Backbone as a ProteinNet text record, in pm:
[ID]
protein_1_A
[PRIMARY]
MRTRITRISLYQNAKMLMILYVPIGFVYAIIGLVFLTMDIEYLKATGYVFLFAPVWLSLSVAGVHYAVAIIYNYLASKFGGFEFEFTEVK
[TERTIARY]
-2449.9	-2378.5	-2331.9	-2367.3	-2326.9	-2206.3	-2115.8	-1996.5	-1984.7	-1948.1	-1932	-1789.9	-1727.1	-1593.5	-1612.5	-1575.8	-1596.2	-1465.6	-1353	-1224.5	-1119.8	-1034.7	-923.1	-794.6	-710	-582.2	-492.6	-443	-360.5	-222.4	-152.7	-13.1	1.7	-76.9	-61	-88.9	-195.7	-228.3	-128.2	-82.3	17.6	148.2	185.1	307.6	298	184.4	168	165.4	100.6	99.4	239.1	317.8	454.7	536	518.9	591.2	548	419.5	370.8	417.4	439	476.4	626.9	709.1	854.3	895	842.7	881.6	839.9	725.3	683.6	783	828.4	927.9	1059.7	1095.3	1219.4	1211.4	1093	1076.3	1104.9	1051.9	1081.2	1230.3	1292.3	1435.6	1518.8	1481.8	1553.9	1537.7	1416.5	1394	1476.6	1485	1565.5	1712.5	1763.5	1904.2	1927.6	1831.9	1844.1	1844.6	1757.2	1752.1	1882.4	1944.9	2070.1	2185.8	2179	2287.2	2274.5	2160.5	2141.2	2202.6	2229.4	2291.5	2191	2064.4	1961.2	1944.2	1958.6	1964.7	1833.2	1719.4	1593.4	1557.8	1609.5	1587.4	1670.1	1781.4	1862.4	1787.7	1720.3	1642.2	1530.2	1463.1	1358.7	1418.7	1538.7	1606	1632	1672.1	1693.4	1562.6	1455.4	1324.1	1284	1301.2	1266.4	1357.6	1483	1578.1	1536.1	1476.9	1431.6	1285.6	1227.6	1086.9	1051.8	1137.8	1098.2	1070.6	1143.2	1124	1001.9	997.6	888	755	753.9	628.5	570.6	655.1	607.6	558.4	632.3	590.9	463.4	447.6	325.6	204.4	220.7	110	71.3	170.4	140.4	69.6	113.4	49.8	-94.6	-119.9	-257.5	-342.2	-285.1	-360	-396.8	-302.7	-333.4	-449.1	-447.2	-553.9	-688.4	-692.3	-817.8	-867.5	-777.9	-818.9	-872.2	-812.7	-862.9	-1002.7	-1023.4	-1156.5	-1256.5	-1218	-1307.5	-1341.7	-1241.9	-1267.8	-1363.5	-1349.2	-1440.4	-1582.4	-1595.2	-1728.1	-1791.9	-1713	-1766.9	-1813.7	-1748.7	-1793.9	-1924.4	-1949.1	-2072.2	-2188.6	-2161.5	-2269.7	-2267.7	-2167.4	-2152.7	-2058.3	-1996.3	-1898.1	-1957.5	-1869.7	-1912.7	-1965.8	-2072.4	-2128.1	-2111	-2076.2	-2062.2	-2149.8	-2203.2	-2280.6	-2207	-2173.7	-2102.5	-2196.9	-2182	-2257.1	-2156.9	-2187.5	-2098.8	-2126.8	-2022.6	-2036	-1982.2	-2059.3	-2016	-1970.6
-1767.4	-1704.3	-1567.2	-1464.3	-1328.5	-1287.4	-1218.7	-1167.7	-1019.5	-940.8	-797.4	-757.9	-680.8	-628.1	-494	-488.1	-365.1	-291.8	-357.9	-292.7	-352.5	-266.2	-308.4	-283	-383.5	-368.8	-274.2	-170.7	-72.6	-128.5	-176.4	-216.2	-339.9	-443.3	-569.5	-551.1	-480.8	-460.9	-369.3	-265.9	-175.8	-250.5	-338.2	-416.2	-506.4	-572.3	-660.8	-581.6	-465.8	-383.3	-334.5	-298.6	-255.4	-369	-488.5	-604.8	-631.8	-615.8	-640.4	-534.9	-410.6	-304	-289.9	-357.2	-350.4	-407.7	-523	-570.9	-475.9	-411.1	-312.1	-196.5	-156.4	-50.6	-89.4	-217.2	-261.7	-254.2	-275.1	-257	-111.5	-18.6	123	152.3	86.6	109.5	65.6	-44.5	-90	11.5	62.7	166.7	290.2	323.4	437.2	419.2	297.3	271.1	290.2	248.2	268	417.4	493.1	637.5	704.7	658.4	719.5	694.3	585.7	556.6	634.9	695.5	774.3	913.1	977.5	1109.5	1223.8	1195.1	1299.6	1348.7	1479.5	1536	1521.1	1547.3	1538.4	1394.2	1296.8	1157	1118.2	1185.8	1155.7	1194.5	1308.9	1348.5	1248.9	1205.4	1104	971.5	942.4	818.7	812.6	924.6	926.3	905.2	963.7	943.3	796.5	738.8	598	505.4	543.2	459	436.7	538	525.9	485.5	435.4	395.4	286.1	185.5	85.9	148.1	252.7	316.6	406.5	502.9	599.7	538.6	438.1	374.4	296.4	221.4	145.2	236.7	343.6	435.4	510.4	547.7	618.4	526.4	400.4	304.1	281.3	269.9	251.3	374.1	492.6	614.5	626.8	596.9	601.4	495.2	376.7	272.1	315.3	374.2	421.3	520.2	613.6	714.2	649.7	562.2	497.5	404.6	331.8	239.9	314.7	428.6	507.5	559.3	607.8	655.3	540.1	424.1	309	264.2	255.1	211.4	306.7	435.3	532.4	514.6	507.7	493.6	359.8	253.8	123	120.1	196.1	199.4	277	371.3	451.4	389.1	333.9	288	138	68.8	-73.8	-90.3	-205.4	-227.8	-302.6	-349.9	-431.6	-563.4	-611.6	-740.5	-839.3	-960.8	-1069.9	-1184.5	-1257.8	-1374.7	-1497.4	-1586.5	-1708.6	-1827	-1919.7	-2044.3	-2159	-2253.4	-2367	-2470.9	-2511.6	-2609.5	-2742.7	-2847.2	-2980.3	-3065.9
787.5	896.8	850.4	923.4	889.2	971.7	905.9	972.2	939.9	1039.8	1020.8	1057.1	968.1	995.4	1065.2	1192.6	1269.4	1296.9	1276.4	1301.5	1210	1154.7	1071.3	1148.9	1156	1224.6	1145.7	1212.6	1144.1	1111.9	1212.2	1195.8	1107.1	1134.1	1061	912.3	878	736.9	669	738.8	680.5	654.6	746.7	729.8	606.6	588.7	473.2	342.6	342.4	221.8	186.1	287.4	260.9	199.2	251.3	196.6	52.6	23.8	-111.8	-211.4	-165.7	-257.1	-278.8	-200.9	-221.3	-357.9	-401.3	-535.5	-647.6	-633.4	-732.4	-733.8	-615.4	-606.4	-670.3	-661.9	-725.4	-877.7	-932.6	-1076.9	-1112.9	-1035.2	-1057.2	-1039.3	-942.1	-918	-1037.9	-1100.7	-1220.5	-1333	-1349.7	-1450.4	-1416.1	-1287.7	-1244.7	-1276.3	-1258.8	-1294.5	-1443.6	-1525.2	-1669.8	-1702	-1636.5	-1659.1	-1618.1	-1510.1	-1464.7	-1559.9	-1633.9	-1727.7	-1857.9	-1882.4	-2005.2	-1990.1	-2101.4	-2101.3	-2097.1	-2086.7	-2085.6	-1942.3	-1923.2	-1788.1	-1710.7	-1775.3	-1701.4	-1666.3	-1739.2	-1702.9	-1581.4	-1558.4	-1439.9	-1312.3	-1313.5	-1196.3	-1170.5	-1276	-1262.2	-1217.1	-1263.8	-1224.2	-1074.8	-1014.8	-869.3	-793.4	-842.7	-778.2	-788.9	-907.2	-926.7	-847.4	-830.8	-759.1	-613.8	-552.7	-414.3	-402.7	-510.2	-512.2	-411.6	-386.9	-286.9	-149.7	-116.1	14.7	13.7	-80.8	-75.8	-114.2	-200.8	-238	-119.9	-50.4	65.7	176.5	203.3	309.7	274.2	148.3	110.2	114.7	74.5	82.6	228.9	316.6	458.3	515.4	477.8	526.3	481.2	355.8	304.6	373.1	394.6	463.9	605.3	677.9	812.8	811	715.9	708.7	677.5	578.9	540.6	651.3	715.5	821.7	943.6	976.5	1089	1058.2	937.3	899	899.5	844.4	843.4	984.6	1072.4	1208.7	1279.5	1256.4	1317.4	1263.6	1131.3	1072	1107.4	1114.3	1149.9	1294.3	1382.6	1521.2	1535.9	1445.2	1452.8	1377.3	1257.7	1171	1143.3	1186.5	1154.8	1036.8	1028	922	804.4	717.8	604.8	658	596	635	521.6	559.1	464	510.7	415	450.2	398.4	489.5	455.6	465.4	374.9	384	390.9	474.2	491.9	385	314.3	207.5	258.5	238	284.6	171.9
[MASK]
++++++++++++++++++++++++++++++++++++++++++++++++++++++++++++++++++++++++++++++++++++++++++

């Protein structure tokens, strides 16, 4: 049985990617808190960037996904999408 992916849902996939990237952002936030407690000035600036990583990382992943999904949906409508062949196992 052949299946072709002709359209990728923008909102649903972006939402799931954002949820998956929040824990990664929290790891950066913990590193940012450590940087803020140090007395080195340039690490404090990096610490603030890392502290807001759960927000900016999730939003940037969603933005990139929207761009890639729009391009894929356009190309799949013109040339066809990815094809997979499934076999039923009993």
